[in-house]
N, C-alpha and C positions, 0 to 999 in steps of 0.2 A: 800786263801784270794783274793782279787780283788788287782791287778796293775796298776800304771797308768805310763805312759813314762815321764819321767824328761826333760821337755823341748823339746830341736830340739835334744837332742842326744837320744844315745841308749840304757840306762839304762833305764831299768824296775822294779820301784820299790813297793811295796808291800806300800796299803794305809796305815799301820804303820809302824812305824819304833823304834829301840830299844835303848833308849834314857844312856845317862853313865855319864851324867853332876855329877850326886848324887853321883856315886861309886867311883869318886874323893876325897871321906871322908872330913872331917870338919876342915885339917888343913891350910886352907885357908882364904881369904876376902870372899869367894864367893862360900863357901863351904855347905852341906847341913848333918853336923856331921858324927856322926863316922860309920865305915861299913864294914860288916864282908863281908872278900873278896871272902870264898867260897860260900855263898849267890849269892854274886856280878856273880860269874863265872856261878851257875846254873840257876841265873835269866836269862842270855844270853841265856844258852844251852835249855832254855825252850820257849824262845822266836822264836825261831829258830825252835824248835819241833814243834811248832803249826802256822811253814808256812810264819813268818816274813823272809824279805827275805835280809834287809839292817841294818847294827849299824851305829850311830851316836858319835861320838865320839871328845877329842878334844885334844890338847899338857898342856892346861891349867889347865884341869881338873884335880887339886889334883899333879900338876905339876908333869904331866906325869902317875902319878896313876893311871888313869882311861884307859887310853893306852894300861899298863902293863897289866891291867886285862882282858881287850878286846884280847890281842894277847894271854893271858892264854887257853880264852876262843878258842880262833880260833883256838890253836895249839890240842885241845884235839876232835873237829873237823874233820872227815875226809875232804881231799881237796872236794870231790863233793857236799857236805855239807854246805860248807862255804860262808857265807852272804858277801856281799859287804858291803865297808866299805868307812865312812865318815868321815874326820878330818878336824883341823883347827888351821892354823897359826897366827901369829902377835900378842900375848899375852905371856908377858914374866913375870914371878913371880919372886918377889920382898924379900929380905932378910927377910922384915917384914910381909912376906906372902899376903903382895897386889899386884897389876896388873898391871904393866906398856905397853903400845902400843908400837909396835918396826915394822914395814915393811918395815926395809931397803933391799936391798937384798940378802944379807952375811946374815942375821939374816932369812929370809924366807927359804932360800935353806939347813941351818943349821937345823931350826926345821924341816921341810919336813925328812934330812935324819936320825932323830931322834926320828921321829913317824915313819917311816918305819922301823926302828930298833927294837923301843918297841912293835910295832903290828905284827909283825916278816912275814911281805909279801914287795913283790919285785915290788909292786905300790897299791899306793892309789887311791878308785875308784873316789872319789867324794874329792878334797881341795878345802879349801874354805880359804879367809881371815874372820877370826873370827869377828874384829869391825873394822871399816874405822879409826881408832886412829894412827898415825897421819892422819887426813886427806890428808896431802900434798902429802904423800909418797903413798898413795893408789896406783897410776898408776907403780911406783918403783916393788910394791908388785906383782901387775899382771902380768907386763909385767917378771919377775920372774917367777912365778908361771906357764905363756907361756909356756919358754924354760924346765923347768921341764917336762910340758906335752910333749915336742915334743924329752925328753929323756927319755920317757916311765914310772919315775918315777909317774905321777898320771896316769889317766886316763881322767877326765874332771875335771874344777874348777870351781869354784861356789864362791858367796858375803853372809856372813854373818850381819843380824842388818843395811843395806846400805841403802838410801834413793837412790829416784828416779833421782837425779842429780848427785849422785856417780855413780851410773850405766851408766849416759847417757856417763860419763867419761873414763867411762871402755871400753865400747862398742868397741869405733873404733880401740882398739888394739887386741880384739878377744873376743867372743861372751861369752855372759855369761851363765854358765848349769844353773844354781839354784840361789834363792837367799833364806834362811833362816830369817825368823821373827819368833817374837814373834806375837801368835795371838790363841786369847781365847775369849770367851763371856768378859771374864772381861779386855779385851784389843784388841779392834777393828779398831784402828788405821789405820791400813794397807787397809782396805777396800773400804779406799778413792783415795788414789796415788799408794799404792803400786800392790797391787791385779791388778789392770786395765793394769796395766803397762807392768808386766810381762803376762799378758794373750795375749796382743797385739806383745810383741815382744819376743818370743816362750821359755823364761823364765820360769822354774819349778820352782815348791814352797815350801819346807819342814818345817813345821813351827815350831816352839817349844814353850813350855809351853800352850798347849792346852788345860789343865785340869789346868792353872792357877796356877802350883807350888803345886799342890795338893787339893786345896780352892774348886774344881768343881765334886770331886773323890764322894763328898758322904759318907766319913769317917772324913772328918773334923768337927773338932767342937772348940768353945771359949777355951774350957779345953784344949785341944788338939795344938792350937795356946800356950795358957800363957806358955805352958809346953816345949815350943822348945827350945833345947838347945844354950847357946852363941855360938856354933860353927856349928850352923846352919843360915847360911843367911837370911832363911826367919822370923828368929824372931825382924830383921831390915827393914825387909818390910813394908812398909806403908799398904798392903791391908790385912794384918795378925794383924791389931789391929786395936780396934775401933777409928770410926765409919766404917769405910770401910769393917772390918772384918764382923760385923753384917750383913750390906747389903750383902754383897757375899754369906752371908750362909743364908741368906732369898731366893735369889736368887735359891739356891738349892734346898731347900723345896718347893719351887715354882712348880720348872718342874721336881721334884720328880716323880712324877705320872705318867711323859710320859714313863718311865724307866721303872717303874714299872709295869701298863698296856701292857709293852712287853715283860713284862719276863727277863728281863737285868738288868745289872750294871749299878747302875749308874753312873759310871765310864765311859760308855760306850758312853753316851747322847754326853757329850762335845766333843769327838771325831769325832761323826757325826756329829754333827751341823759343826765344821771346814771345813772338807770334803765336805760337801754342796758345797761349793765354787767348780764351774772349774777348777779355775788355781792352785786351790791344789794339790799338787801332795801326799805327805803323811804327817801326825801328828808324830811326835816322841812324843815317851810316856816314860818315866820316869822309868828303872828296876833296882830295888835294890834287889830283891828276886823273884821267880816264883813265887809265889801267884799274884802277883801286873801284872805282864804278862798274867796270866790266867782270870784275872778278866777283863782287859781292850783290849784284841785284837779283842773280837767281831764289836767294836763301827769301825771295816774297812769296814764291810760289811752293816752295818746299814744304809738304805737310809730311810731319816725321810720325812713326808708327811708335806705339806703346812701346815696343821693343828697343826701338831709339833711345825712347824717353828716359826707358829701367836702366841703360847702359849708363846715360848722362847723369843720371842721379846717383847710382853708385860712386862714380868720381866725384861728383861734387861732397858727398857725406865721407867718403875718405877723407877733401881735402878738409873739411870743418873739422874732425877725428884730429886730426894731423896740426893743426893750425890751434885748435884747442890744448894741445898737447904741449904745444910750446909758447900758450898764454898769449896769443894773438887773436886779434878780432878779426874778422871775417872780411871789414866793409870797409877800413882805411877812407882813401877818399872817394868821392864820388866818380 
């Protein structure tokens, strides 16, 4: 699989990364429903076997549940085969399973220590501020992460879901290794400012939800959306309900022939599409079981033609026009 350098760091990431948001389970406000733990670990192993060299997780995913499963998967691998690991801080689970932002120095240090223990590693390869919340504390959190880097607890530091102005505030303190934003055919907000800024300033981009949380895989349907569990946060996401759902599925059917003509699963097309941008280092794909990564991993090596891109652009432009007619925004939730 292709690799790309992460910004100005020495990290070389495969163009596909293993995402573990969903394996955190469904017992929190942004969960994805119940998860079979053996399937999750097997999915991680399969991804590494297929050539993926890094895993993305976060402390908040199931209040540590995702990191524990990643740690279990790592312990079952020979040391020479272990992938790079990225995780995040700054989100704290509340008693009612909702999430609160906290970016104080003490909290960030505690979260890092807990993540190291759950993952069973001595050093986190990429540590990120998950959300700039509260905004006034991002410098305090960033400074704490700089100290942890000096101490050898983390190798590189980056941010997730931050805006350009926020990154401008952090860069004088320490260079930013990477930005992790949502980016897909259904959420193109970062194309205007974030991607150009990162490209100009040597900041790597690792995008999450490149398959629109499953909408762009080719396996989704209105029936499947209606059957989503109340434990699955997508059941409350506007993109998964009419009228947006119908328009999103219409895009899939319009561009599906591009995948079919290339002899590839539809799920690889949205990955190849985000990776067309030179600023994007890697696309994170959710892995809840081995068959998912088997379907998606080839998207990291698919170079779309200009004709392919024109077909996609036409389909997305039509979607935007129809959304505007309905008075809907194109973003909704990330």
